[in-house]
C-alpha positions in Angstrom: 59.0 -109.3 75.1 58.0 -105.8 74.4 58.7 -104.5 70.9 60.3 -101.0 70.7 58.4 -100.0 67.6 55.1 -101.1 69.1 55.9 -99.4 72.4 56.7 -96.2 70.6 53.5 -96.3 68.6 51.4 -96.7 71.8 53.4 -94.1 73.8 52.9 -91.6 71.0 49.1 -92.1 71.1 46.8 -89.9 73.1 43.5 -91.5 72.0 42.7 -95.1 71.3 39.8 -95.9 68.9 38.9 -99.5 69.7 36.7 -101.2 67.2 35.2 -104.4 68.5 33.6 -106.8 66.0 30.4 -108.8 66.3 32.3 -112.1 66.5 34.1 -110.8 69.6 31.0 -109.6 71.4 28.5 -112.3 70.7 28.2 -116.0 71.6 27.3 -118.8 69.2 23.6 -118.3 70.1 23.7 -114.7 68.9 23.4 -113.3 72.5 25.8 -110.7 73.8 28.8 -112.2 75.6 28.6 -110.3 78.9 31.8 -111.9 80.2 33.8 -110.7 77.1 32.4 -107.2 77.6 33.5 -107.3 81.3 36.9 -108.5 80.3 37.4 -105.8 77.7 36.1 -103.2 80.1 38.8 -104.1 82.7 41.5 -103.5 80.0 39.9 -100.3 78.8 39.8 -99.1 82.4 43.6 -99.6 82.6 44.1 -97.6 79.4 42.0 -94.8 80.8 44.1 -94.8 83.9 47.2 -93.9 81.8 45.5 -90.6 81.0 44.5 -91.5 77.5 41.1 -91.1 75.9 39.2 -94.0 74.5 36.5 -94.2 71.8 34.7 -97.6 71.6 33.3 -98.5 68.1 31.1 -101.4 69.1 29.5 -103.8 66.7 27.0 -106.2 68.0 23.7 -104.3 67.8 22.2 -106.4 64.9 23.6 -109.6 66.4 22.1 -108.7 69.8 18.8 -108.0 68.2 18.7 -111.4 66.7 18.5 -112.8 70.2 16.1 -110.1 71.4 13.7 -110.9 68.6 14.0 -114.6 69.0 15.3 -115.2 65.4 17.2 -118.3 64.5 19.8 -116.5 62.4 20.9 -113.0 61.3 18.1 -111.6 59.0 18.9 -110.8 55.3 16.3 -108.2 54.4 16.9 -104.6 55.1 13.8 -104.0 57.2 14.6 -107.0 59.4 18.3 -105.9 59.7 17.1 -102.4 60.8 14.6 -103.9 63.3 17.4 -106.1 64.8 19.6 -103.1 65.1 16.8 -101.1 66.8 16.1 -104.0 69.3 19.7 -104.8 69.9 21.2 -101.3 70.4 19.7 -100.7 73.8 20.9 -104.1 75.1 24.4 -103.4 73.7 24.6 -99.9 75.3 23.2 -101.3 78.6 25.9 -103.9 78.7 28.7 -101.4 78.1 27.2 -98.9 80.4 26.9 -101.2 83.4 30.3 -102.7 82.8 32.2 -99.4 82.5 30.2 -97.5 85.1 31.1 -100.3 87.6 34.7 -99.2 87.0 34.0 -95.5 87.5 33.5 -94.4 83.9 30.4 -92.9 82.3 29.5 -93.6 78.7 27.7 -91.7 75.9 26.1 -93.1 72.7 26.8 -91.7 69.2 25.0 -93.2 66.2 26.3 -92.1 62.8 25.6 -92.4 59.1 27.8 -91.5 56.1 26.0 -88.1 55.9 27.8 -87.1 59.1 31.1 -87.4 57.3 29.9 -86.1 53.9 28.9 -82.7 55.2 31.8 -80.8 56.7 29.7 -78.9 59.2 28.2 -82.2 60.5 31.7 -83.8 60.4 33.0 -81.0 62.7 29.9 -81.3 64.9 30.8 -85.0 65.5 34.3 -84.0 66.4 33.1 -81.4 68.8 30.7 -83.8 70.4 33.5 -86.3 71.0 35.8 -83.7 72.4 33.1 -82.4 74.7 32.3 -85.9 76.0 36.1 -86.3 76.7 36.0 -83.0 78.7 33.3 -84.6 80.9 35.3 -87.8 81.3 32.7 -89.7 79.3 33.7 -92.7 77.0 31.9 -92.3 73.6 30.5 -95.6 72.3 29.9 -95.3 68.6 28.0 -97.4 66.1 26.5 -96.9 62.7 22.9 -95.9 62.9 21.8 -99.2 61.4 18.1 -98.8 62.3 17.7 -95.9 59.8 20.5 -96.5 57.4 19.8 -97.3 53.8 22.3 -98.0 51.1 22.7 -94.3 50.2 23.7 -93.3 53.7 25.2 -96.5 55.1 28.9 -96.5 56.0 29.1 -100.2 55.2 30.7 -101.5 58.3 32.2 -100.4 61.6 35.8 -100.9 60.4 35.2 -98.0 58.0 33.5 -96.0 60.7 36.4 -96.5 63.0 38.9 -95.4 60.4 37.0 -92.2 59.7 36.8 -91.4 63.4 40.5 -91.5 63.7 40.8 -88.2 61.9 38.6 -86.5 64.5 40.7 -87.1 67.6 44.2 -86.2 68.9 47.1 -88.6 68.1 44.9 -91.6 67.5 45.9 -95.3 67.5 43.2 -97.4 65.8 42.8 -100.9 67.3 40.6 -103.3 65.3 39.6 -106.3 67.4 38.2 -109.2 65.4 38.0 -112.9 65.5 41.3 -113.3 63.7 44.9 -113.1 65.0 46.0 -110.5 62.4 47.0 -110.3 58.7 48.2 -113.7 57.6 50.7 -114.4 54.8 48.3 -117.0 53.4 44.9 -118.4 54.1 44.4 -118.3 57.9 43.3 -122.0 57.9 46.2 -123.2 55.7 49.0 -125.1 57.2 52.1 -123.0 57.7 50.3 -119.6 57.4 51.7 -117.1 59.9 50.6 -113.7 61.1 52.6 -110.8 59.6 53.6 -108.8 62.7 54.5 -105.5 61.0 53.5 -103.8 57.7 55.8 -100.8 57.4 54.3 -99.4 54.2 50.7 -100.3 53.8 49.4 -100.2 50.2 46.8 -101.8 47.8 49.0 -104.9 47.6 47.7 -105.9 51.0 44.4 -106.9 49.4 46.2 -109.9 47.9 46.2 -111.4 51.3 42.4 -111.5 51.5 40.9 -114.8 52.3 37.5 -116.0 51.2 36.5 -116.4 54.8 33.5 -114.2 55.8 32.0 -113.6 59.2 28.5 -114.9 59.8 27.6 -112.0 62.1 29.6 -109.1 60.9 29.7 -107.3 57.6 33.4 -106.5 57.7 35.4 -109.4 56.3 39.2 -109.1 55.7 38.8 -107.1 52.5 36.7 -104.4 54.3 39.2 -104.4 57.2 42.2 -103.8 54.9 40.4 -101.1 53.0 39.6 -99.4 56.4 43.2 -99.8 57.5 44.5 -98.3 54.2 42.1 -95.4 54.7 43.5 -94.8 58.2 47.2 -95.2 57.4 46.9 -92.9 54.3 45.7 -90.1 56.6 48.5 -90.6 59.0 47.2 -93.0 61.6 48.8 -96.4 62.6 46.5 -99.4 63.1 46.7 -102.7 65.0 44.6 -105.6 63.9 44.3 -108.3 66.6 42.2 -111.1 68.0 39.6 -109.6 70.5 38.7 -113.1 71.7 42.2 -113.6 73.2 42.4 -112.8 76.9 44.4 -109.7 77.7 44.7 -108.5 74.1 44.5 -104.8 75.0 46.9 -105.2 77.8 49.4 -106.8 75.4 49.0 -103.8 73.0 49.6 -101.3 75.9 52.7 -103.1 77.0 54.2 -103.2 73.5 54.1 -106.9 73.0 53.9 -108.4 69.5 50.1 -108.8 69.3 48.4 -109.1 65.9 49.6 -107.0 63.0 50.8 -103.4 63.3 50.3 -101.2 60.2 52.5 -98.2 60.4 51.4 -94.8 59.1 53.8 -92.7 57.1 55.8 -90.2 59.1 54.4 -87.1 57.3 51.3 -85.5 58.8 48.1 -84.8 56.9 46.3 -81.4 57.3 42.8 -81.6 58.9 41.1 -80.3 55.7 42.7 -83.1 53.7 41.7 -85.7 56.3 38.1 -84.6 55.8 38.5 -85.0 52.0 39.9 -88.5 52.5 37.3 -89.4 55.1 34.2 -87.7 53.6 31.6 -89.7 51.9 32.1 -92.6 49.6 33.3 -91.0 46.4 30.6 -90.1 43.9 32.6 -91.0 40.8 36.0 -91.6 39.3 38.4 -89.7 37.0 40.7 -91.9 35.0 44.0 -90.0 34.4 46.7 -90.5 31.8 50.2 -91.3 32.9 51.3 -87.6 32.6 48.6 -86.5 35.0 49.4 -89.3 37.4 53.0 -88.1 37.6 51.9 -84.5 37.9 49.6 -85.0 40.9 51.5 -87.8 42.7 55.2 -87.0 42.1 55.1 -83.2 41.4 52.3 -82.2 43.8 50.4 -80.3 41.1 46.7 -79.8 40.5 44.7 -82.0 38.1 44.0 -80.3 34.8 41.4 -81.3 32.2 44.0 -82.3 29.7 45.1 -85.2 31.9 41.7 -86.8 32.2 40.9 -89.8 30.0 37.5 -90.9 31.2 34.8 -89.9 33.7 32.7 -92.5 35.7 29.6 -91.6 37.7 27.2 -88.7 37.8 28.1 -86.0 40.3 27.9 -82.3 41.0 30.5 -79.6 41.5 32.2 -80.0 44.8 31.7 -83.8 44.9 34.4 -86.2 46.2 35.8 -88.4 43.4 38.6 -91.0 43.2 41.6 -90.3 41.0 42.6 -93.4 39.1 45.8 -94.4 37.4 45.6 -96.8 34.4 48.2 -99.1 36.0 48.1 -98.5 39.7 44.4 -98.1 40.4 43.1 -95.5 42.9 46.0 -93.0 43.6 44.0 -90.2 45.4 40.8 -88.4 46.0 39.7 -84.9 45.5 36.9 -82.4 45.3 36.0 -81.4 41.8 35.5 -77.9 40.5 33.1 -79.0 37.7 30.1 -81.4 37.5 30.6 -84.7 35.7 28.7 -83.5 32.6 31.1 -80.6 32.1 34.2 -82.7 32.9 33.2 -85.1 30.1 33.1 -82.2 27.7 36.5 -80.8 28.6 38.4 -84.1 29.4 41.6 -84.3 27.4 41.5 -80.6 26.4 44.0 -77.9 27.4 42.8 -75.3 29.8 42.7 -72.5 27.3 40.0 -74.4 25.4 37.6 -74.5 28.3 35.9 -71.2 27.5 35.2 -72.4 24.0 33.9 -75.8 25.1 31.8 -74.6 28.1 31.2 -71.0 27.4 32.7 -70.1 30.8 36.0 -70.7 32.6 35.5 -70.3 36.4 38.5 -72.6 37.2 41.7 -73.5 35.6 41.9 -76.9 37.4 39.4 -79.7 37.6 40.8 -80.6 41.1 43.0 -78.1 42.9 45.9 -79.4 44.8 44.6 -77.9 48.0 41.5 -80.1 47.6 43.3 -83.3 46.9 44.8 -86.2 48.8 47.1 -88.5 46.9 49.3 -91.5 47.5 52.9 -91.1 48.6 55.3 -90.7 45.6 56.8 -94.1 44.6 
């Protein structure tokens, strides 16, 4: 039977970001599963007919390239992975294009790297491209640009990519389709383990549910999925994790049936600027705070001052994105720093009125201003 919470979440949404994993889209022989793409296209067509927009984040390029190149298994070296992505991406787009165009929908390809989220101008350009494609009734099909990505610019997996895209569209619902039924309360293969249907307040404790299982084709794994889900929910977006290999999975989500695991976002909204901070690049470093600073930024909504910083990790410049870390709770936020790492190390633990003496200048009273910070909900 339909679930009222799930139905409300879907009814509120205006855009579905549907991330589809490699295990869903490929057969055991590493070839694309054309029948599965057709089946998903039927359901996406029905979603589009409700007047909603859809962004497809499609894995499968590397896996498809394995078949194109005649390899026995997924390559391990970076050049071969990039070659597989280059060979497989046209086949992947052709399959989606033919399938959706047969149902009256045009498609457009967007390939991204982390630099497209690190730079705010490029971030906004991606948003504008998606919105313009929507205006022409075109379905964006998005993938990481694996054929040119290197470690410094790689997003890491399409789960993270999908979570970042959620901040670019109107009233999104993120749907992650994988080869698993949802978040289990134990190891998925263990007797008695069950899917957790609803997570009302997603937090870092979710990572305790991670199994050792790892996909042979994809890079995601459950740990990566949960990190992407936490990234999305922390910026105000609900997420459904479900099994994309099950027939009618999207239809079930649309009808509000209990399918997979629903991760609810907090009711409070997050401003667009702070969504960019949370979704910008991977952080360039970390600031370890003392307990007083944690209370100030999380519970009191204050800026981060130098006096509350215990340690600095990483090398970064002024304006870089860094994680804010509690000694007991781990990462509790992210922000853009007013000082480079070298200067923060000098002033860490010092009161603001000593900064001129220590640095010879005092351009900012705060290391991270509240307006340039996203933090966890107060406990």
